[in-house]
C-alpha positions as CSV (number, residue, x, y, z in Angstrom):
1,M,-8.1,8.8,17.2
2,K,-11.7,7.6,17.4
3,R,-12.4,4.0,18.1
4,Q,-15.6,2.1,17.3
5,N,-16.2,-1.2,19.1
6,E,-20.0,-1.5,18.7
7,K,-21.3,-4.8,17.4
8,T,-22.2,-5.0,13.8
9,E,-25.9,-5.7,14.4
10,A,-28.0,-5.0,17.4
11,S,-28.7,-8.8,17.7
12,G,-25.0,-9.5,18.0
13,Q,-25.2,-12.0,15.2
14,K,-22.5,-12.0,12.6
15,P,-23.4,-11.6,8.9
16,D,-23.2,-14.6,6.7
17,Y,-20.0,-13.6,4.9
18,N,-20.0,-16.6,2.6
19,E,-23.5,-15.7,1.4
20,I,-22.4,-12.1,0.8
21,E,-19.3,-13.1,-1.1
22,T,-21.4,-15.5,-3.2
23,R,-23.9,-12.8,-4.1
24,L,-21.2,-10.3,-4.9
25,S,-19.2,-12.8,-7.0
26,K,-22.2,-13.1,-9.3
27,L,-22.7,-9.3,-9.6
28,Q,-19.1,-8.1,-10.0
29,N,-16.7,-9.0,-12.7
30,G,-13.6,-10.9,-11.7
31,R,-11.3,-7.9,-11.3
32,R,-13.9,-6.0,-9.2
33,F,-14.6,-9.0,-7.0
34,Q,-10.8,-9.5,-6.4
35,H,-10.7,-5.8,-5.4
36,T,-13.6,-6.3,-3.0
37,L,-11.7,-9.2,-1.4
38,G,-8.5,-7.2,-1.2
39,V,-10.3,-4.3,0.5
40,T,-11.9,-6.7,3.0
41,Y,-8.6,-8.3,3.8
42,T,-6.8,-4.9,4.2
43,A,-9.7,-3.5,6.3
44,C,-9.5,-6.4,8.7
45,A,-5.8,-6.0,9.0
46,L,-6.2,-2.3,9.8
47,A,-9.0,-3.0,12.2
48,M,-6.7,-5.4,14.2
49,R,-4.0,-2.8,14.2
50,Y,-6.2,0.0,15.5
51,G,-8.7,-1.8,17.6
52,C,-11.7,-1.4,15.4
53,D,-14.5,-4.0,15.4
54,L,-13.6,-6.7,13.0
55,D,-17.2,-7.5,12.0
56,Q,-17.8,-3.9,11.1
57,A,-14.6,-3.7,9.1
58,R,-15.2,-7.0,7.3
59,T,-18.8,-6.1,6.4
60,A,-18.0,-2.6,5.2
61,G,-15.1,-3.9,3.2
62,L,-17.2,-6.6,1.5
63,L,-20.0,-4.2,0.7
64,H,-18.2,-1.0,-0.1
65,D,-18.6,-1.5,-3.9
66,C,-21.9,-3.4,-3.8
67,A,-23.4,-0.9,-6.3
68,K,-20.3,-0.6,-8.5
69,H,-21.8,-2.9,-11.2
70,Y,-24.4,-0.4,-12.1
71,S,-23.8,2.2,-14.8
72,G,-23.8,5.9,-14.0
73,I,-27.3,6.3,-15.5
74,E,-28.6,3.4,-13.5
75,L,-27.1,4.8,-10.3
76,R,-28.8,8.2,-10.9
77,E,-32.1,6.5,-11.6
78,I,-31.9,4.4,-8.4
79,A,-31.0,7.5,-6.4
80,Y,-34.0,9.3,-7.8
81,R,-36.4,6.5,-7.2
82,K,-35.2,5.9,-3.6
83,H,-35.0,9.5,-2.7
84,I,-31.3,9.5,-2.1
85,N,-29.9,13.0,-1.7
86,V,-27.6,13.8,-4.6
87,S,-25.3,16.8,-4.9
88,R,-25.0,18.8,-8.1
89,F,-21.5,17.4,-8.5
90,E,-22.7,13.9,-8.2
91,R,-25.4,14.5,-10.8
92,D,-22.7,15.5,-13.2
93,H,-20.3,12.7,-12.1
94,T,-22.7,9.8,-11.7
95,P,-20.1,7.0,-11.0
96,L,-19.5,8.7,-7.6
97,L,-23.1,7.7,-6.7
98,H,-22.0,4.1,-6.2
99,S,-21.1,5.0,-2.6
100,K,-24.4,6.4,-1.6
101,V,-26.4,3.9,-3.5
102,G,-24.1,1.2,-2.1
103,A,-25.0,2.3,1.5
104,Y,-28.7,2.1,0.5
105,L,-28.3,-1.4,-1.0
106,A,-26.2,-2.6,2.0
107,R,-29.2,-1.7,4.2
108,V,-32.1,-2.9,2.0
109,D,-30.6,-5.8,0.1
110,Y,-28.0,-7.1,2.6
111,G,-29.8,-6.3,5.9
112,V,-27.1,-4.0,7.4
113,T,-28.5,-1.9,10.1
114,D,-25.3,-0.6,11.7
115,L,-25.1,3.1,10.8
116,S,-21.3,3.1,11.3
117,I,-21.0,0.5,8.5
118,L,-23.4,2.4,6.2
119,E,-21.5,5.6,6.7
120,A,-18.2,4.0,6.0
121,I,-19.6,2.7,2.7
122,R,-21.0,6.1,1.9
123,W,-17.7,8.0,2.3
124,H,-15.2,5.5,1.0
125,T,-14.6,7.2,-2.3
126,T,-14.4,10.9,-1.5
127,G,-13.6,10.9,2.1
128,K,-14.8,13.7,4.4
129,P,-13.5,15.8,7.2
130,D,-13.1,14.2,10.7
131,M,-13.9,10.6,9.6
132,T,-14.5,7.9,12.2
133,L,-12.0,5.2,12.6
134,L,-14.0,2.7,10.6
135,E,-14.6,5.3,7.8
136,K,-10.8,5.9,7.6
137,I,-10.1,2.2,7.5
138,I,-12.4,1.6,4.6
139,F,-11.3,4.7,2.8
140,T,-7.6,3.7,3.2
141,A,-8.2,0.0,2.4
142,D,-9.9,0.9,-0.9
143,Y,-6.8,2.8,-2.0
144,I,-4.0,0.5,-0.8
145,E,-5.4,-3.0,-1.1
146,P,-2.9,-5.6,-2.6
147,N,-4.5,-5.5,-6.1
148,R,-3.8,-1.8,-6.6
149,D,-0.7,-1.2,-8.6
150,R,-1.0,2.1,-10.4
151,A,-1.4,4.8,-7.7
152,P,1.7,6.8,-6.7
153,H,3.5,6.3,-3.4
154,L,1.8,2.9,-2.7
155,P,4.7,1.4,-0.8
156,E,4.9,4.5,1.4
157,L,1.2,4.7,1.9
158,R,1.0,1.0,2.8
159,A,3.7,1.3,5.4
160,M,2.2,4.5,6.7
161,A,-1.3,3.0,7.1
162,F,0.0,0.8,9.9
163,Q,2.0,3.5,11.6
164,D,-0.2,6.7,11.4
165,L,-3.6,6.3,9.8
166,D,-4.4,10.0,9.8
167,Q,-1.2,10.8,8.0
168,C,-2.0,8.0,5.5
169,V,-5.5,9.4,4.9
170,C,-3.9,12.8,4.3
171,G,-1.4,11.3,1.9
172,I,-4.1,9.5,-0.1
173,L,-6.2,12.7,-0.3
174,A,-3.1,14.7,-1.5
175,D,-2.2,12.2,-4.1
176,T,-5.9,12.1,-5.3
177,K,-5.8,15.9,-5.6
178,N,-2.6,15.8,-7.6
179,Y,-3.9,13.1,-9.9
180,L,-7.2,14.8,-10.6
181,S,-5.5,18.2,-11.2
182,K,-3.4,16.6,-14.0
183,N,-6.3,14.9,-15.7
184,P,-9.4,16.3,-17.4
185,K,-11.6,15.4,-14.4
186,A,-13.2,17.4,-11.7
187,M,-12.8,16.7,-8.0
188,D,-15.7,16.4,-5.5
189,P,-15.6,19.4,-3.2
190,M,-15.9,17.0,-0.3
191,T,-12.4,15.6,-1.1
192,L,-10.9,19.0,-1.0
193,D,-12.6,19.7,2.3
194,A,-11.3,16.4,3.7
195,L,-7.8,17.2,2.5
196,A,-7.8,20.6,4.2
197,Y,-9.0,19.1,7.4
198,Y,-6.4,16.3,7.5
199,Q,-3.6,18.7,6.5
200,S,-4.5,20.8,9.5
201,H,-5.2,17.9,11.8
202,T,-1.9,16.2,11.0
203,G,0.1,19.4,10.9
204,S,1.4,18.6,7.4
205,G,0.1,21.8,5.9
206,E,0.6,21.9,2.1
207,N,3.2,19.1,2.3
208,N,2.3,15.7,1.1
209,P,3.1,13.2,3.9
210,T,4.2,10.6,1.4
211,E,6.8,12.9,-0.1
212,K,8.2,13.6,3.4
213,E,8.6,9.8,3.9
214,T,10.8,9.5,0.8
215,V,13.2,12.3,1.9
């Protein structure tokens, strides 16, 4: 399992978390802001469990949805103006762009220069094959944070997150695939690629790790 212990910024100075929270509280509605705090809390807990840098986890957790308050049309316009690479799938499913636009805003508006943090923000929604430890932590925290209550297998995933993070990531991706296959939505190909990678990496094959937990 990869570990990342680099400092959040080259200067070694910690971000002003109070300032970031204040700014976000004005941009996000109450439910979204509570989600942001929940992700941050969970990311920090996972960072302590797996030896990831706390400042990286806290910063990425706070800023992972920093572009979520924009509409899909606005996200597409920002991506176009700022020359952010957009896939064909993202053009058709613009809400997904909040991850890439969020990484851009974290750098430009919040002064984050740590590429590890920016990449964790970028991939927190779809996931990708062979994620770094920080990327897996933010991806997982976004799904299992305490305010979530509708996703399947949450008790199993929350326990698994602190026992085997790769298995947890695989379970989240499998549940995401199952959910989207039963609803009139399409799935980003990157999520399918990520699922295939973690099924192979964990040895779970086509089995859902969360379902094995309940046997």
